[in-house]
C-alpha positions as CSV (number, residue, x, y, z in Angstrom):
1,M,220.0,172.6,-10.0
2,S,220.6,169.6,-12.5
3,Q,220.1,170.2,-16.3
4,F,216.9,168.3,-16.3
5,R,215.2,170.8,-13.4
6,I,216.2,173.3,-15.3
7,L,214.9,172.5,-18.7
8,A,211.6,171.5,-16.8
9,A,211.4,174.8,-15.0
10,L,211.9,176.9,-18.6
11,C,209.4,174.6,-20.5
12,G,206.7,175.5,-17.4
13,A,207.2,179.2,-17.8
14,A,207.7,178.7,-21.3
15,T,204.3,180.6,-23.2
16,L,203.7,180.3,-27.0
17,V,201.8,183.1,-28.5
18,I,201.5,184.8,-31.9
19,H,202.1,188.7,-32.2
20,P,201.3,190.7,-34.7
21,W,204.5,191.8,-36.6
22,P,204.3,194.5,-39.5
23,T,206.9,193.8,-41.9
24,S,205.8,196.7,-44.3
25,A,203.1,199.0,-44.6
26,Q,200.6,196.8,-46.5
27,T,201.4,193.5,-45.6
28,P,201.2,192.3,-41.6
29,M,202.6,189.4,-40.4
30,E,202.7,187.4,-37.8
31,M,205.6,185.6,-36.1
32,P,205.5,182.7,-33.4
33,T,206.5,184.1,-29.9
34,V,207.7,182.7,-26.8
35,S,207.5,184.2,-23.6
36,L,209.6,182.8,-21.2
37,G,208.7,184.7,-18.0
38,G,210.5,187.7,-16.5
39,G,210.1,189.7,-19.2
40,W,211.9,187.7,-22.2
41,Q,211.1,186.4,-25.1
42,L,212.0,184.4,-28.3
43,T,210.4,185.2,-31.7
44,G,211.8,183.4,-34.3
45,M,211.0,182.3,-38.2
46,A,212.5,179.2,-40.2
47,Q,212.7,178.9,-43.9
48,A,213.8,176.5,-47.0
49,I,214.0,176.8,-50.8
50,P,213.5,173.6,-52.4
51,V,214.7,174.4,-56.4
52,V,216.5,173.2,-59.5
53,T,218.9,175.2,-61.5
54,V,219.6,174.6,-65.2
55,G,222.6,175.8,-66.6
56,A,223.4,177.1,-69.8
57,P,220.0,175.3,-71.8
58,G,220.8,174.8,-75.5
59,A,224.6,175.0,-74.9
60,A,227.0,172.6,-76.8
61,Q,227.1,169.2,-74.7
62,D,230.8,170.2,-74.0
63,D,230.1,173.6,-72.4
64,P,231.4,173.2,-68.5
65,L,228.1,175.1,-67.0
66,R,225.5,172.8,-68.9
67,R,224.5,171.2,-65.3
68,T,221.7,170.6,-63.4
69,G,221.3,171.1,-59.9
70,W,218.4,170.0,-57.7
71,Y,219.2,171.6,-54.4
72,V,217.5,172.7,-50.6
73,T,219.1,176.5,-50.1
74,Q,219.2,178.7,-47.6
75,P,217.6,176.0,-45.1
76,A,217.7,178.3,-42.1
77,F,216.5,178.8,-38.6
78,M,216.5,183.0,-37.2
79,G,215.7,183.8,-33.5
80,H,215.5,187.0,-31.8
81,L,215.7,186.4,-27.8
82,A,215.4,189.7,-25.7
83,N,214.3,190.8,-22.3
84,A,211.7,193.7,-21.7
85,G,212.5,196.8,-22.9
86,Q,214.9,195.4,-25.8
87,R,217.9,196.6,-23.4
88,V,219.5,193.2,-23.6
89,V,219.2,191.3,-27.1
90,L,220.7,188.0,-28.4
91,H,220.3,187.8,-32.4
92,T,220.7,184.5,-34.5
93,T,220.9,182.7,-37.5
94,L,221.5,178.8,-38.1
95,N,222.2,177.9,-41.6
96,F,222.3,174.1,-42.8
97,E,223.7,174.2,-46.0
98,G,226.4,172.3,-45.3
99,L,224.1,169.5,-44.7
100,T,222.2,170.3,-48.1
101,Q,224.4,171.7,-50.4
102,E,228.0,170.9,-49.5
103,N,229.1,171.4,-52.9
104,G,227.9,174.6,-53.6
105,E,225.0,175.9,-55.3
106,L,225.1,176.6,-59.1
107,T,225.3,180.2,-59.3
108,F,227.2,181.7,-62.4
109,G,229.5,184.5,-61.4
110,G,229.4,183.8,-58.5
111,W,232.9,183.1,-56.6
112,G,234.3,183.2,-52.7
113,E,236.3,180.6,-49.7
114,D,237.3,178.1,-52.3
115,F,234.1,177.8,-54.7
116,I,234.0,179.2,-58.3
117,D,230.5,179.8,-60.2
118,K,229.0,178.1,-57.2
119,R,228.5,179.4,-54.5
120,H,229.5,177.9,-51.3
121,P,227.5,176.6,-48.1
122,H,227.5,179.0,-45.4
123,T,228.6,177.9,-41.9
124,L,226.2,176.8,-39.1
125,L,226.6,179.7,-37.1
126,H,225.6,182.5,-39.2
127,E,224.6,184.5,-37.0
128,L,225.4,184.6,-32.9
129,M,225.4,188.5,-31.7
130,L,224.8,189.8,-28.1
131,S,224.0,193.1,-28.1
132,V,223.7,195.3,-24.8
133,N,221.1,198.8,-26.0
134,L,220.6,201.8,-24.6
135,W,217.9,204.0,-25.7
136,D,218.3,208.0,-24.0
137,V,222.5,208.8,-24.6
138,A,222.7,212.4,-25.5
139,G,219.4,212.5,-27.3
140,G,220.2,209.1,-29.3
141,A,220.6,205.5,-28.7
142,V,224.1,203.2,-28.2
143,S,224.4,199.7,-28.6
144,L,227.9,196.9,-28.2
145,S,227.3,194.0,-30.0
146,A,229.9,190.6,-30.3
147,G,229.7,187.7,-31.2
148,K,229.8,185.7,-34.8
149,G,227.6,187.7,-37.6
150,F,228.6,190.5,-39.7
151,A,230.9,193.4,-39.5
152,P,229.3,196.5,-40.2
153,Y,229.6,197.4,-43.6
154,G,228.1,196.8,-47.1
155,T,224.2,195.7,-47.7
156,P,222.3,193.3,-46.3
157,D,222.5,189.9,-46.6
158,P,221.0,188.9,-50.0
159,M,219.4,185.6,-48.1
160,A,217.0,188.5,-46.7
161,R,216.5,189.8,-50.4
162,P,214.2,189.0,-53.1
163,G,216.7,187.0,-55.4
164,L,217.6,183.4,-55.2
165,K,221.1,183.6,-56.7
166,Y,223.5,185.4,-54.9
167,P,225.1,188.6,-57.0
168,T,228.8,188.3,-58.1
169,N,229.3,191.0,-55.5
170,H,228.7,188.9,-52.2
171,H,232.3,189.2,-51.1
172,L,232.5,193.0,-52.0
173,S,229.4,193.8,-50.6
174,Q,229.2,192.2,-47.3
175,I,232.0,190.9,-44.5
176,L,229.9,188.4,-43.0
177,E,230.6,184.8,-40.3
178,R,233.1,186.5,-38.6
179,W,233.7,187.1,-34.9
180,T,233.1,190.7,-34.3
181,A,232.6,193.3,-32.3
182,N,230.6,196.5,-33.0
183,A,229.6,199.7,-31.6
184,S,226.1,201.5,-33.3
185,W,225.1,205.5,-32.6
186,L,221.7,206.4,-33.7
187,R,220.1,209.7,-33.8
188,G,217.6,211.0,-35.7
189,G,218.1,210.0,-39.5
190,W,221.6,209.2,-38.9
191,S,223.7,206.3,-37.4
192,V,227.4,205.4,-37.2
193,E,228.8,201.6,-36.7
194,A,232.2,200.7,-36.2
195,G,233.3,197.3,-35.8
196,I,236.7,195.1,-35.1
197,F,237.1,191.5,-36.7
198,G,238.8,188.6,-37.6
199,G,239.7,189.5,-41.0
200,Q,240.1,185.4,-42.0
201,E,237.3,184.1,-44.0
202,P,235.8,180.7,-42.7
203,E,236.9,177.5,-44.4
204,G,234.0,175.5,-44.5
205,A,230.2,175.0,-43.4
206,Y,231.5,173.7,-39.7
207,D,235.0,176.0,-39.4
208,F,234.7,178.2,-36.3
209,S,238.4,178.7,-36.0
210,N,239.0,182.4,-37.8
211,I,238.3,183.6,-34.0
212,E,242.0,183.6,-33.7
213,S,242.4,186.3,-36.4
214,F,240.3,188.7,-34.1
215,P,240.8,191.7,-34.2
216,D,243.1,192.2,-37.2
217,S,240.4,193.8,-39.3
218,W,237.7,196.9,-39.0
219,S,235.1,198.5,-41.1
220,A,232.8,201.5,-40.6
221,R,229.4,202.6,-41.8
222,V,227.1,205.7,-42.1
223,A,223.5,205.8,-42.8
224,R,221.1,208.3,-43.5
225,R,217.6,207.6,-43.4
226,W,214.2,209.3,-43.9
227,G,210.8,209.2,-44.7
228,L,208.3,207.0,-42.0
229,P,208.5,205.5,-39.9
230,A,211.4,206.5,-38.3
231,G,214.4,204.5,-37.5
232,P,216.3,201.6,-38.9
233,A,212.4,200.6,-40.7
234,A,212.6,203.8,-42.4
235,Q,211.6,204.2,-45.8
236,W,214.7,205.8,-47.6
237,E,218.1,204.9,-46.3
238,A,221.4,205.7,-48.0
239,S,224.4,204.2,-46.8
240,A,228.6,204.3,-47.4
241,S,230.9,202.1,-45.9
242,F,234.4,201.1,-45.6
243,G,236.3,198.2,-44.5
244,S,240.1,197.0,-44.6
245,I,240.1,193.2,-44.0
246,S,243.2,191.3,-43.1
247,E,244.6,187.4,-44.3
248,F,247.0,185.3,-44.3
249,A,247.5,183.2,-47.6
250,H,249.9,180.6,-48.7
251,T,249.5,180.1,-44.6
252,T,252.6,182.7,-43.6
253,V,252.0,186.0,-46.3
254,E,249.6,188.5,-44.3
255,E,247.5,190.3,-47.3
256,T,245.4,193.5,-46.7
257,T,242.2,194.5,-49.2
258,R,240.5,197.2,-48.5
259,L,236.7,197.4,-49.4
260,V,234.0,200.4,-50.6
261,N,230.7,200.7,-50.6
262,A,227.5,202.6,-51.4
263,A,223.7,202.1,-51.5
264,V,220.8,203.8,-51.4
265,A,217.4,201.0,-50.6
266,R,213.9,202.3,-50.8
267,S,210.7,200.2,-49.6
268,A,207.6,201.8,-49.7
269,P,203.6,201.7,-50.6
270,L,203.0,202.1,-54.0
271,G,199.7,201.5,-56.5
272,G,198.4,199.1,-53.8
273,G,201.0,197.3,-52.9
274,Q,204.5,197.8,-52.0
275,L,207.7,198.6,-53.9
276,Y,211.2,197.9,-52.8
277,T,214.3,198.9,-54.7
278,L,218.2,199.2,-54.3
279,A,221.2,200.9,-56.0
280,E,224.9,199.6,-54.5
281,A,228.1,200.2,-55.9
282,S,231.3,197.9,-54.6
283,R,234.9,197.9,-54.9
284,S,238.0,196.1,-53.9
285,F,241.5,197.5,-53.4
286,L,244.1,195.0,-52.9
287,T,248.0,195.2,-52.2
288,D,249.2,193.8,-56.1
289,H,246.1,196.5,-57.1
290,S,244.3,193.8,-58.9
291,D,241.1,195.6,-57.8
292,F,237.6,194.6,-58.6
293,F,234.1,196.4,-58.4
294,S,230.2,195.7,-58.9
295,L,227.4,198.1,-59.8
296,L,224.0,196.6,-58.9
297,A,220.0,197.7,-58.8
298,E,217.4,195.3,-58.2
299,A,213.6,195.8,-57.1
300,R,210.5,193.8,-56.5
301,Y,207.0,194.7,-56.3
302,N,204.6,193.1,-54.5
303,R,201.1,193.1,-54.6
304,G,197.9,191.0,-53.9
305,G,200.4,187.5,-54.0
306,H,202.2,188.4,-56.9
307,Q,206.2,189.2,-56.4
308,P,207.7,190.2,-60.1
309,Y,211.8,190.8,-59.5
310,A,214.5,192.0,-61.2
311,R,218.3,192.5,-60.7
312,V,221.3,193.4,-63.2
313,E,225.0,193.7,-62.2
314,Y,227.9,194.4,-63.7
315,A,230.9,193.3,-62.4
316,E,234.4,191.9,-62.1
317,R,235.7,189.0,-60.2
318,P,239.0,187.4,-60.0
319,E,239.3,183.7,-61.9
320,Y,241.8,180.9,-60.1
321,A,243.5,178.5,-61.4
322,R,240.5,175.7,-61.3
323,N,241.3,172.1,-59.1
324,G,239.8,170.0,-61.8
325,P,238.6,169.8,-66.3
326,A,235.5,171.1,-66.9
327,S,234.2,167.8,-67.1
328,T,234.6,166.9,-63.4
329,D,232.8,168.7,-60.2
330,D,236.7,170.1,-59.5
331,F,235.9,172.8,-62.0
332,F,234.0,174.9,-59.6
333,R,236.7,174.5,-56.9
334,Y,239.9,176.9,-56.5
335,D,242.7,177.3,-53.6
336,H,241.8,179.9,-51.9
337,D,245.2,180.2,-50.3
338,T,246.6,180.8,-54.1
339,D,246.7,183.9,-55.9
340,A,244.1,185.0,-58.7
341,V,245.8,184.4,-62.4
342,G,243.5,187.0,-63.6
343,S,239.8,188.5,-64.1
344,T,236.7,188.1,-65.7
345,R,233.5,190.9,-66.4
346,W,230.3,190.0,-65.9
347,L,227.0,191.5,-67.3
348,I,223.8,189.3,-65.4
349,A,220.4,190.2,-66.0
350,T,217.6,188.8,-63.5
351,A,214.0,188.0,-63.9
352,A,211.8,186.5,-61.3
353,Y,208.4,186.1,-61.0
354,A,206.8,184.6,-57.4
355,F,203.1,184.0,-56.2
356,E,202.5,183.9,-52.4
357,L,200.0,180.8,-52.5
358,T,199.8,180.8,-48.6
359,P,200.1,184.0,-46.4
360,N,202.4,184.4,-43.6
361,P,203.2,183.1,-41.3
362,W,203.4,180.1,-43.0
363,S,203.5,180.9,-46.2
364,V,204.4,178.6,-49.3
365,R,205.6,180.8,-52.5
366,P,206.7,179.3,-55.9
367,F,209.1,180.8,-58.1
368,V,210.7,181.1,-61.2
369,E,214.0,182.5,-61.9
370,V,215.9,183.2,-65.4
371,Q,219.8,185.1,-65.6
372,H,221.6,185.7,-69.0
373,H,224.9,185.9,-68.6
374,Q,227.6,188.0,-70.9
375,V,230.8,187.1,-70.0
376,R,234.8,188.5,-71.2
377,G,237.9,188.6,-69.7
378,A,239.6,191.3,-68.2
379,Q,242.7,191.1,-66.0
380,G,246.0,188.6,-66.6
381,S,245.2,186.5,-70.2
382,I,242.0,185.0,-69.3
383,V,240.2,184.3,-72.4
384,A,235.8,183.8,-71.4
385,T,235.3,181.0,-74.4
386,D,238.3,179.1,-72.9
387,L,236.8,178.6,-69.6
388,F,233.0,178.3,-70.6
389,G,232.4,177.8,-73.8
390,G,231.2,180.8,-75.1
391,T,230.5,184.3,-74.0
392,S,226.7,184.5,-73.2
393,F,224.5,181.7,-71.2
394,W,221.3,181.5,-69.4
395,A,220.1,179.4,-66.4
396,V,216.4,179.0,-65.1
397,S,215.7,178.0,-61.7
398,L,212.3,176.1,-60.4
399,G,211.8,176.4,-56.7
400,A,209.2,177.4,-53.9
401,R,210.2,179.7,-51.0
402,L,209.0,178.0,-47.8
403,F,208.7,180.4,-45.0
404,F,207.8,179.3,-41.5
405,G,206.8,182.2,-38.9
406,G,207.2,185.0,-41.3
407,N,209.6,186.6,-43.7
408,P,213.6,186.4,-42.8
409,M,214.9,188.9,-40.6
410,R,217.3,191.7,-42.1
411,M,221.1,190.4,-41.5
412,G,223.6,193.1,-41.1
413,S,222.6,195.2,-38.4
414,Y,222.5,194.8,-34.6
415,G,221.6,196.7,-31.7
416,V,219.7,200.4,-32.1
417,L,219.9,199.5,-35.8
418,D,218.4,195.8,-35.8
419,S,214.9,196.7,-37.1
420,M,213.3,193.7,-35.1
421,T,214.5,195.3,-32.1
422,E,213.1,198.5,-33.2
423,M,209.7,197.3,-33.7
424,S,209.7,195.2,-30.6
425,R,210.1,197.8,-28.3
426,P,206.9,199.1,-26.4
427,A,207.0,202.8,-27.5
428,A,207.7,201.2,-31.2
429,S,204.8,199.4,-31.9
430,G,204.0,201.4,-35.1
431,A,207.3,201.0,-36.8
432,V,207.6,198.8,-40.0
433,H,210.1,196.7,-41.6
434,V,212.2,197.4,-44.5
435,H,212.8,194.4,-46.5
């Protein structure tokens, strides 16, 4: 059969329906679902956030962080393709930041993948994970997942959480965009995950070559959940994670970084609304003992369309030799293959307010987010005033979240621990989504 005849057959069999999709005990949501025949269904959503960020308002003219950036950030499509009974699931996220923010997004305190004080664009293929699920195994459920996505470690991707600016701990609290093979086991309120993956980070939005380092790294996560409903969408979740990542620096020298993370999250009704909270601690252990850490707490309350949010993070991050002087864009770039020259410590307080103008499934949510940063030198001979012109500064972001088809899906858990998979099962129709 030709490709055109296959496409025509699929189009003829496909039916678009809108299914109720509960995301919380208080906020039902509808997600577009395409029925492909034979019990297969594709559920999806898309999002984009047009935003302007003004850095260090009121600072001196020569302050290197006195910048303004206009972006369409976090543009993504998320899809969930599954057969009847959710025994085979393909979970995908396409991220288009390589097109809309090729030179990064102003994020003071952020670092990783050759960007510093800017957040790097994520890869086009953010997730493509195929899971095979067995729901009745020794009183529990088991799944095997493989593809490109998140190693079983840490907390959900910030893209599926309330804040706009990613926290400093992004590369301490998630291991993402790796070619990975994960196994998951769920029984009652307990779950255990383990995975092997390629440790090499991608070097750009269109770099898929880190499959070549598979399987030189590994990670594991243990979690306990309680509160109704049962399963991955329970109101309370506590987890502990450990990861060992191998990378080649200077093209030939293999270095191993060990990561640990502990977190507690809760999402439950409160006073006619929905309160989400997360607290986590992360730490890295490097061969040269230049370790880094992060302590983070965040919360959002959602009631009647009003969505106030707050986050506090105290973290240490590496500092690298910048590719250019403060007056250029190269000030925000470094060579990932070089060694850190020291570190800085950051205290970042974030406050935000959003309002849901239109409800799901086609939602528009204008917002304002304000951050105050305090920074000082830590390891090495780093002097914060030499780098930034001061030790205290602000950033303000104005924009709107545009959701097409519902809230973003939680990223980082697959198979029987994927809350979308759990909610799609006929026996789990009463379940709710955590984030």
